[in-house]
C-alpha positions in Angstrom: 2.4 4.4 -16.1 4.3 1.6 -14.4 7.7 2.2 -12.7 10.5 -0.1 -13.9 13.3 1.3 -11.7 14.7 4.5 -10.4 18.1 6.2 -10.7 18.6 6.7 -7.0 21.4 4.9 -5.2 21.2 3.5 -1.7 23.9 3.4 1.0 22.7 0.5 3.0 21.0 -2.9 2.3 17.3 -2.3 2.6 16.7 -5.1 5.2 13.3 -3.9 6.3 12.0 -3.5 2.7 13.2 -7.1 2.0 11.5 -8.2 5.3 8.1 -6.6 4.3 8.2 -8.2 0.9 9.0 -11.5 2.5 6.1 -11.2 5.0 3.7 -10.4 2.2 4.9 -13.4 0.1 4.8 -15.7 3.2 1.2 -14.6 4.0 0.2 -15.2 0.4 1.6 -18.8 0.5 0.8 -19.9 4.0 -2.4 -18.0 4.8 -4.0 -17.4 1.4 -3.1 -20.7 -0.3 -1.4 -18.8 -3.2 -4.8 -17.7 -4.4 -6.5 -21.1 -4.3 -9.9 -21.6 -2.7 -11.0 -21.8 0.0 -7.8 -20.3 1.4 -8.1 -17.1 -0.6 -11.7 -16.3 0.4 -11.2 -17.4 4.0 -8.2 -15.1 4.4 -10.0 -12.1 2.8 -13.0 -12.6 5.1 -11.2 -13.2 8.3 -8.0 -11.2 7.9 -9.2 -8.4 5.6 -11.0 -5.4 6.9 -14.7 -4.9 6.1 -15.6 -1.3 7.1 -19.3 -2.1 7.9 -18.4 -5.1 10.0 -15.5 -3.3 11.8 -17.8 -0.4 12.8 -20.7 -2.8 13.5 -22.9 -1.2 10.8 -23.7 -4.5 9.2 -26.0 -7.0 10.9 -24.5 -10.3 12.2 -24.9 -13.1 9.7 -25.0 -10.8 6.7 -23.5 -12.5 3.7 -21.1 -10.6 1.4 -20.7 -12.3 -2.0 -17.2 -12.4 -3.3 -18.1 -13.1 -6.9 -16.6 -16.6 -7.1 -19.3 -18.6 -5.4 -17.8 -17.8 -2.0 -19.1 -15.3 0.6 -18.0 -13.6 3.8 -20.4 -13.9 6.8 -20.4 -10.8 9.1 -19.5 -11.6 12.7 -21.0 -9.6 15.6 -17.5 -8.9 17.0 -15.1 -7.8 14.4 -11.4 -8.5 14.8 -9.4 -5.7 16.4 -6.3 -6.7 14.4 -8.0 -6.5 11.0 -6.4 -3.0 10.2 -2.9 -4.7 10.5 -3.6 -8.1 8.9 -5.4 -6.5 6.0 -2.1 -4.9 4.9 -0.6 -8.3 4.3 -3.5 -9.9 2.4 -4.0 -9.7 -1.3 -6.6 -10.6 -3.8 -4.6 -12.1 -6.6 -1.1 -12.8 -7.9 -1.2 -9.7 -9.9 -2.3 -7.6 -6.9 0.5 -9.0 -4.8 3.3 -8.8 -7.4 2.3 -5.2 -8.4 2.4 -4.0 -4.9 5.7 -5.7 -4.1 7.3 -4.2 -7.2 6.2 -0.7 -6.1 7.5 -1.3 -2.6 10.9 -2.4 -3.9 11.3 0.5 -6.4 10.4 3.2 -3.8 10.9 1.6 -0.4 14.6 1.0 -0.5 15.4 4.7 -0.8 13.0 5.8 1.8 14.4 3.2 4.2 17.9 4.5 3.3 17.0 7.9 4.9 14.9 6.7 7.8 16.9 3.8 9.1 15.5 0.2 9.3 13.4 0.3 12.5 12.0 3.8 11.8 11.0 2.6 8.3 9.0 -0.3 9.7 7.1 2.0 12.1 6.6 4.5 9.3 5.2 1.8 7.0 2.7 0.5 9.5 1.5 4.0 10.5 0.9 4.9 6.8 -1.0 1.6 6.4 -3.2 2.4 9.4 -3.8 6.0 8.1 -4.8 4.5 4.8 -7.3 2.1 6.4 -8.7 4.9 8.5 -9.5 7.2 5.6 -11.1 4.4 3.6 -13.3 3.5 6.5 -14.3 7.1 7.1 -15.0 7.6 3.4 -17.3 4.5 3.2 -18.2 3.4 6.7 -21.1 1.2 5.6 -19.1 -0.7 3.0 -19.4 -4.5 2.8 -16.4 -4.8 0.5 -13.4 -6.5 2.1 -10.3 -4.3 2.1 -7.0 -6.1 1.5 -3.6 -5.1 0.2 -0.4 -3.3 1.0 -1.3 -0.4 -1.4 -2.2 2.0 1.3 1.1 1.6 3.2 3.0 1.7 -0.1 1.1 4.8 -1.0 2.7 6.3 2.2 6.2 5.2 0.9 5.5 6.9 -2.4 4.4 10.1 -0.6 7.6 10.1 1.3 9.6 9.4 -1.8 8.2 12.3 -3.8 8.9 14.7 -0.9 12.5 13.4 -0.4 13.5 12.9 -4.0 11.2 14.9 -6.3 13.7 15.1 -9.1 14.9 11.4 -9.0 14.5 9.9 -12.5 12.0 7.0 -12.8 12.3 4.6 -15.7 8.6 4.2 -16.7 6.6 1.9 -19.0 3.4 3.2 -20.6 1.6 1.7 -23.5 4.5 0.3 -25.6 7.1 2.9 -24.6 9.9 3.2 -22.0 10.9 6.7 -20.8 12.3 8.6 -17.9 10.3 11.0 -15.9 11.0 12.8 -12.6 9.4 11.3 -9.5 7.2 14.3 -8.9 5.6 13.8 -12.3 5.0 10.1 -12.0 3.9 10.0 -8.4 1.8 13.2 -8.8 0.0 11.6 -11.8 -0.6 8.4 -9.6 -2.0 10.5 -6.8 -4.3 12.4 -9.1 -5.7 9.1 -10.4 -6.5 8.1 -6.9 -8.3 11.3 -6.1 -10.3 11.0 -9.3 -11.1 7.4 -8.7 -12.2 8.1 -5.1 -14.4 10.9 -6.2 -16.4 8.7 -8.6 -19.9 7.9 -7.5 -19.2 4.2 -7.8 -15.6 2.8 -7.2 -15.3 0.2 -9.9 -13.4 -3.0 -9.3 -13.4 -2.6 -5.5 -10.3 -0.4 -5.6 -9.8 1.3 -2.2 -8.9 4.7 -3.7 -9.3 6.6 -0.5 -6.9 4.2 1.2 -4.3 5.1 -1.4 -4.9 8.8 -0.8 -4.8 8.4 2.9 -1.5 6.5 2.8 0.1 9.0 0.4 -0.8 12.0 2.5 0.3 10.3 5.7 3.6 9.6 4.0 4.1 13.2 3.1 3.5 14.3 6.7 5.1 11.5 8.6 8.4 11.4 6.7 9.1 14.9 8.1 9.4 13.2 11.5 10.8 9.9 10.5 13.7 10.8 8.2 17.1 10.9 9.8 18.9 14.1 8.9 22.3 12.5 8.8 21.2 9.6 6.6 19.4 12.0 4.4 22.4 14.2 4.0 24.7 11.2 3.2 22.2 9.9 0.7 22.0 13.2 -1.2 25.8 13.3 -1.5 25.8 10.2 -3.7 22.6 11.0 -5.6 23.0 12.0 -9.3 20.0 14.3 -9.3 19.5 17.8 -7.7 
């Protein structure tokens, strides 16, 4: 299921959501060469997070093939900033645009009830929680971790707690239909749990990062939501 839009009004311009989308797009253009080599591989290797390298479990000089004739070389001293920079790197146009669409659909309403600066802190903390769980789940992994999915998972966790009955226009197969947020996002979360539990995670998808971000969002939104903004938002919402 892919979300098209939600029926959930906002009271203020989602400046931080726009900013996060702009930062991801800027990183894709300026740091990742819009997917062209060698910029893409270089950014994934140096700005992504490799759990085995970050925890010093991989030997220095170890080569990690990327499947396109390129490879990452493990450095003895991993970058301390990798957990942050990895959140703004992506592996392809489809990866980037899919993540940004999810961020737009769900981020604007969460920002509406946290406020702009709180939303930024919330987003980053969810992203760090996502990285942490993925690293703990597979500390020896040599697969570079990139993408905003973990942080956006946190946004989705917050959304389902705040607006469980909001209607989401969804596309699946060849059909468009409306479902409540708790159904769509619950289904998404279940897929991540199943994917993370598989013996081999196909396609290099960081399922546990998605799970970690989602759970962090469920918990952190209890501290980051602004009661006054939340009450004002509910007054103009069409759902119960």
